[in-house]
Structure formats: C-alpha cells, structure tokens
C-alpha positions in Angstrom: 0.0 0.0 0.0 1.4 3.3 -1.0 1.3 6.0 1.6 1.7 9.7 1.2 1.5 13.0 3.0 1.4 16.6 2.1 4.7 18.5 1.6 4.0 20.5 4.7 1.7 18.3 6.8 -0.8 20.0 9.0 -0.1 19.3 12.7 -3.1 17.5 14.0 -2.7 16.1 17.5 -4.6 14.7 20.4 -5.8 17.2 22.9 -7.7 17.3 26.2 -7.7 13.6 27.0 -9.5 12.9 30.2 -8.0 9.8 31.7 -8.5 9.7 35.5 -6.6 7.8 38.1 -9.2 5.1 38.5 -9.1 4.1 34.8 -6.5 1.8 33.4 -7.0 3.1 29.8 -9.2 5.4 27.7 -12.3 4.1 25.9 -13.5 4.6 22.3 -17.0 3.6 21.4 -17.2 2.9 17.6 -20.0 2.5 15.1 -22.7 3.8 17.5 -26.0 3.4 15.7 -28.6 3.9 18.5 -29.2 6.2 21.4 -29.2 3.3 23.9 -25.6 2.5 23.2 -24.7 6.1 23.0 -26.0 6.8 26.5 -24.3 3.7 27.9 -20.9 4.6 26.6 -21.3 8.3 27.5 -22.1 7.1 31.1 -18.9 4.9 30.9 -17.0 8.2 30.3 -15.9 7.2 26.8 -13.3 9.6 25.4 -14.4 9.1 21.8 -17.7 8.1 20.2 -17.7 7.3 16.6 -20.6 7.4 14.1 -20.3 5.5 10.7 -20.7 8.2 8.1 -18.9 6.4 5.2 -21.6 6.6 2.5 -20.5 3.3 1.0 -21.4 1.3 4.1 -24.9 -0.2 4.6 -24.7 0.7 8.4 -23.9 4.3 7.8 -25.9 6.9 9.8 -27.6 9.7 8.0 -26.2 13.1 8.8 -29.5 14.1 10.3 -29.5 11.1 12.7 -25.9 11.7 13.7 -26.8 15.3 14.4 -29.7 14.2 16.6 -27.5 11.8 18.6 -24.9 14.5 19.1 -27.7 16.8 20.5 -29.0 14.1 22.9 -25.6 13.0 24.3 -22.8 14.8 26.0 -19.3 14.0 27.2 -17.4 12.1 24.5 -15.5 13.6 21.6 -17.6 12.7 18.5 -15.8 11.2 15.5 -17.0 10.8 12.0 -15.9 7.3 10.8 -15.4 8.0 7.1 -13.3 5.0 6.0 -12.3 5.8 2.4 -14.7 8.7 1.8 -13.6 11.6 -0.4 -12.4 14.8 1.1 -15.3 16.6 -0.3 -17.8 14.3 1.4 -15.8 14.5 4.6 -15.7 18.2 4.6 -19.5 18.5 3.9 -20.3 16.3 6.9 -17.7 17.9 9.2 -19.0 21.4 8.4 -22.7 20.3 8.9 -22.1 18.4 12.1 -19.4 20.7 13.5 -17.0 17.7 14.0 -13.4 18.3 15.0 -12.3 14.6 14.8 -12.5 12.1 11.9 -11.4 8.5 11.3 -10.1 7.2 8.0 -8.7 4.0 6.6 -6.5 5.3 3.9 -3.9 8.1 3.5 -5.6 11.5 3.1 -4.5 14.9 1.7 -4.8 16.8 4.9 -4.2 20.2 3.3 -7.7 19.8 1.7 -9.5 19.1 4.9 -11.8 21.6 6.6 -10.0 23.7 9.2 -12.6 22.4 11.7 -10.7 19.1 11.7 -8.3 19.1 14.6 -7.7 15.3 15.1 -7.4 12.3 12.7 -7.7 8.7 13.8 -6.3 6.1 11.4 -7.8 2.6 11.4 -5.5 -0.3 10.5 -6.4 -4.0 10.2 -3.0 -5.6 11.2 -1.4 -8.2 9.0 -0.4 -11.6 10.3 2.1 -11.8 11.8 2.3 -8.5 13.6 5.9 -7.3 13.0 7.1 -4.0 14.5 9.4 -3.1 11.6 6.7 -3.6 9.0 4.2 -1.6 11.0 6.6 1.3 11.4 7.2 1.3 7.7 3.5 1.2 7.0 2.8 4.4 9.1 6.0 6.3 8.3 4.3 8.6 5.8 1.2 9.3 7.8 2.3 9.5 11.4 2.9 13.3 11.2 -0.8 14.0 10.9 -2.4 11.1 12.7 -3.4 11.7 16.3 -4.3 8.1 17.2 -4.0 4.7 15.5 -6.8 2.2 15.8 -5.4 -1.4 15.5 -8.4 -3.5 14.7 -7.4 -7.1 15.5 -11.1 -8.1 15.6 -11.5 -7.2 12.0 -8.4 -9.3 11.3 -10.1 -12.2 13.1 -7.2 -12.4 15.5 -7.8 -13.0 19.2 -5.3 -12.0 21.9 -4.6 -15.7 22.5 -3.6 -16.1 18.8 -0.7 -13.7 19.1 2.8 -15.2 19.7 5.0 -13.9 22.4 7.1 -12.0 19.8 4.0 -10.4 18.4 2.9 -9.3 21.8 6.3 -7.8 22.5 6.3 -6.0 19.1 2.8 -4.7 19.8 3.9 -3.4 23.3 6.8 -1.6 21.7 4.6 0.0 19.0 2.1 1.2 21.7 5.0 2.6 23.7 6.0 4.7 20.7 2.6 5.7 19.3 -0.9 6.6 20.6 -2.8 3.4 19.9 -6.3 2.2 20.5 -6.7 -1.6 20.4 -9.8 -3.5 19.3 -9.8 -7.2 20.4 -12.6 -9.6 21.3 -12.3 -8.4 24.9 -13.8 -10.3 27.9 -13.6 -9.7 31.6 -10.4 -11.7 31.9 -8.3 -10.7 28.9 -9.3 -7.1 29.0 -7.2 -6.3 32.1 -4.5 -8.7 30.9 -4.2 -6.9 27.5 -4.1 -3.5 29.0 -1.6 -4.4 31.7 0.6 -6.2 29.2 0.5 -3.7 26.3 -0.3 -0.4 27.9 -2.2 1.1 24.9 -3.6 4.6 25.0 -7.1 3.1 24.8 -9.3 0.3 23.8 -12.3 0.2 21.4 -15.7 -1.4 21.6 -18.3 -1.4 18.9 -21.9 -0.6 19.3 -24.5 -3.2 18.4 -28.1 -3.4 17.3 -30.8 -2.9 20.0 -32.8 -5.9 21.1 -35.8 -3.6 20.6 -36.2 0.1 20.6 -34.6 1.5 23.7 -33.6 -2.0 25.0 -30.1 -3.4 25.1 -28.2 -5.9 27.3 -24.7 -5.1 28.6 -24.1 -8.2 30.7 -20.9 -9.1 28.8 -19.6 -5.5 28.6 -20.3 -4.4 32.2 -17.7 -6.7 33.8 -15.0 -5.8 31.4 -15.4 -2.1 32.0 -15.7 -2.5 35.8 -12.5 -4.6 35.8 -10.7 -1.8 34.0 -11.8 0.8 36.6 -15.0 2.4 35.2 -17.5 3.4 37.7 -21.1 3.8 36.6 
C-alpha cells in the first residue's frame, strides 16, 4: 500500500484527554447506531464516540440522525468514521455536524480538509504476523498527521490468544512509541491482561443493534469495564 502525505503536513494532534486515576485506559465507542448504546458509553466516560458516516457502508448513519445523537448525548468527543470517503464528502459532513475529529482507513491529503478538523484517527487491520518493523514502515508517511492509530485485531479475526510472544512484544513496543487504540474480542479476563501487558492509550468497543427500541443488554460488557476501573 502506497502512503503519502502533504509536503507541509498540518499538525493534527490529540488534545484534552480525560483519563483519570481510576481508569486503566481510555475508551472509544465505535459505530454507534442507536441512542441506547450512546447513553451507555457516555455514562462509561468514553473519550471518543464514533458514528459511521462512510456513505459506501450499509450501516452508515444519515447526517440528520448523527446530528440528533450529538444533540442528545454529552461527554465524548464525536468522531465521523469515514473509511475511504472523499475529502469533499468528509468536509461537507464535518461542516454540517461541527465535528473536530475524523477517522479514515487510507492516507488523506490533509491540506484539503476543513479547518474544523483538529484530530485524525487512522484505522489499521494488522497483517499476520504483527511485526514491529513492518508496522513502522506502514505508518512512516502518515504519522505526522495522525493523532491516534486504531489497530483492529477483531476485523483481522485475531484473538489476543492467537498472538505469539514475539507479536505481543512488538505490539507493546509499538504502543510505547505511538498513541494506539486496540480492538480485540475483549472479555472480563483478557481485558485487564491486555491493558496491563501492552499499555495502549485506549481500547475500542463497537456498538450493536438494539434488542428492541430502547432495549439493550450489557451483561458481557459491564464486567469488562468494571474490571478496567470504570464506575457507573
């Protein structure tokens, strides 16, 4: 994959992160598609809350619905998850919703972005095996304008237990050098283990469909968050 950046990259960085002493790591809620999930993760003090706005995806929210969610919720930093959307489409959505953070899955010409954008997250589905040198090469041309990297091991169908000791060591080194959010199939046991072993900036959970309007179960998620220090 060819990566590129502008000749004079805009400096886009993380700002105002709100990790407290009781929390082991920050939380990103991704692909939020209903108000029930939105309220849950806002109560869990999520730092970021992402809405799928990539027009090519079937699960994309309309701009109107995303605007309604943002009006009903408070606390998290809202992120437009744009995937491979064009800059024109991104700018239209950013300007309409007043977003200051976006997430993409391919290199982007940051000079063309709306000045409202202050932070860019970059989602990567890691290759197998996870090799530090290869990952460093992959991000070498984009790291100047990326605020956080989201390593989506779930999308790669790789569980924490699948990683070798060498891979875990390389992942820990990568997280020590870069602001990384990890997405694994977390449970109440491996959640703490992963955070303690790797020390990422944060971890990511995806929203899910409601059982019925306004109804959702969090019996699997509650113990993970509580083990990591969240107090509801």
